[in-house]
N, C-alpha and C positions, 0 to 999 in steps of 0.2 A: 861363584859357584862352579862346580865341575859338570860339564855336559856329557851326555852319552856320546860314544864314538863307535857305533856298530861296526863289527867286522864279520863278514860272511863266514869265514872259517871258524871264528870263535863261537858264533851263533850255532853253527852246525855241531861243533864240539859240545856245546852246552846241552843240545838235544840228546846226544848219545850218552853223555855223562849222567844227565838227569834220569834217563831211562834205566841205566844200570843202578844208580843210587836208590831210586824209588823201588825198583824191582827187587833189590836185595833186602830192603827193610819191610816191604809190604807184600802180602800174598797176591793182591790184585788191586786194580783201580777200576771202579765202576762209575762211569760218567752218566749223570742223570740230568737231562735238560733238553731244551729245544732252541734252535738258533736259525734265524732267517738272514741271509746275507743281504745287506742293503747298501754296501759300498760306502759306509760311514766310519769315521774313527771310533774307537771303543775305549770307554773308561770302565775298568773292572774294579769292583769293590768286594773285598774278601775278608773273612775272619782271619785273625792272626793268633795262632796258638802254638807254633812249634818251629824248630829249625827247618822243617821241610817246606814252610811257606815260601813261596817264590818258585821253588822247584816244581811244586804241584801246578802252579799257574803256567809255568813254561810248557809243561806237557799239555795242559788244557788248550793253550794257545796254538801249539803245533797241530793238535788233533782237530780242533773245532774252528778257531777264528782266523788262524794263519795271517797274523799281523806282525809288524815289527814291534817286538816286546820292549817296553820301557817301564822303569820303576825308579823310585827315589829312596835314598838312604842317607843317614847322617854323614856330613862331610868329613868329620874326623875319622869315621870308619872307612868310608870310600877311599880316602887319601892313603890308607894303609894297603889297599888292594885295587890299584887303578885298572887292573885287567878286567874288572867287572864292568867298566864303562864300555867294553867291547861287546857285551851282551845286553846293554841297554840301561846300565845304572847311571843316574845323575845324582847330584847332591843337594842337600838342604841344611841350613843352619837354623834350627828352631829358635825363635825368640830374638833373632838378630835382624837388623834392617836388611841385610843381604838376602834374607829369606824371600823377600818380595821378588827378586830376580828368579828364584826357583819356582815360585808360584806362577809367574808370568811364563816361564819355560813350560810348565805343565799345560797351560792354556795353548801355547804355541804347538806343542806336540799333538793336541787334540784338534788342530785345524787341518791335519794331514790324514786322509782316509787310510793310509797304509799303517798308521800307528795304533797300538794298544798301550794304554797307561794303567798300570796296576797301583791300587791305592788301598792301604790298610787303615780303615777309619778309626780304629782303636788307638793307633799311635804307638802301641807297645804290645808285647806278647801277653795274652791272657789265657786263662784256662779254656780248654776245649768245651767245658761244660757251661761257659758263659752263655746265658740265655737272653739277656737284654743288652743291646749294644748302644753305647753312648759315643757319638762321633766326636773326635777331637776337632776343635774349632780351627778354621783357617783355610786349609787347602781346598776342600770341596766347595765352600762358599765362594772362594775367590774364582774357582773355575766356572761355577754356574753364573756368577755375576758378570764375568768378563767374556764368556763365550759368545760368539756372533754367528755360530753355525750349529746345525743339529749334529748329534752324535748318538751312538748306541751305548746304553748303560747296561753292564752285566753285573748282576748280583751273584756272588759265588760263596757258598758255604761248604767247607770240607770237614767231614766227620769220619771217625774210624770205628770199626767193630771187630773185636777179636773172635767172638763166638768160641769155638773149640780149637782154634788155630794158634800156632806158635807166633805166626806173623799176621797182623790184622789186615782186613780189607779196608781200602780207602774209598769213601763215597764222595764223589765230586759233584755237587749240585750247582746248577747255574740256571739263571733266568734272565732274559734279555728284554730291554725296553728301549724305545727311541725317545730321546730327550730333546725338548725344544728349549728356546731361550727363556721361557717364563717359568721353568722348573726351579724350585728353591731347595736348599739343603735340608730343611725340616721335612719336606715331602719325601726326599730320598731316604733319610734316616728312618722315617716311619715305615716306608715300604721295604727297606732292607730288613727291619725287625720282623715284619710280617712274613717275608720270605724265609728268614732264619727259623721262625717258629714252625713253618710248614715242613722244613727239612728235618727238624728234631722229631716232629710227629711221624714222618715217614720212617725214621730210625726206631720208632717205638718208644720214644721218650715223651712222657706226658707232663 
């Protein structure tokens, strides 16, 4: 597998590049959530609906959580752009025995209180109108079954609203929980869907 190789200069560049990118395509970003700093590592679970996924969470992390950002992508894609390792990318080969090393690496990252690990449970891009989320099996269960320390779990749902504007507003919803070693993947999936439903309701979707 390919491990992340964070570079302070590239992380700073990603912050400014992302601000420009999101600022160009969106009228505003509205952050909706509460967070209490507890000095724990963070696992962020987000909906996956567009090219902008990842960039949105980079900004959310800089604004709210202020952790070292980490995420996984397919090894065949990451190997084409190794510079992404400098802003926190690591690799996984789904369905292969080598994927166990990637799963163990995710557990390792969440043992360090300076880290945030971003996880898209759908495993692929789906419509922003997806209302019921089915988690891809494997990564989350492995993390929860092998973690020996507490961490904070952040649910993140991102939705857009055009209204009468040419460029839409981005609504970034987040909710934070402290997870202990007896939490299971089914509980997390159920709670994520509850949170997602509440976000759609706030957007006026019934």
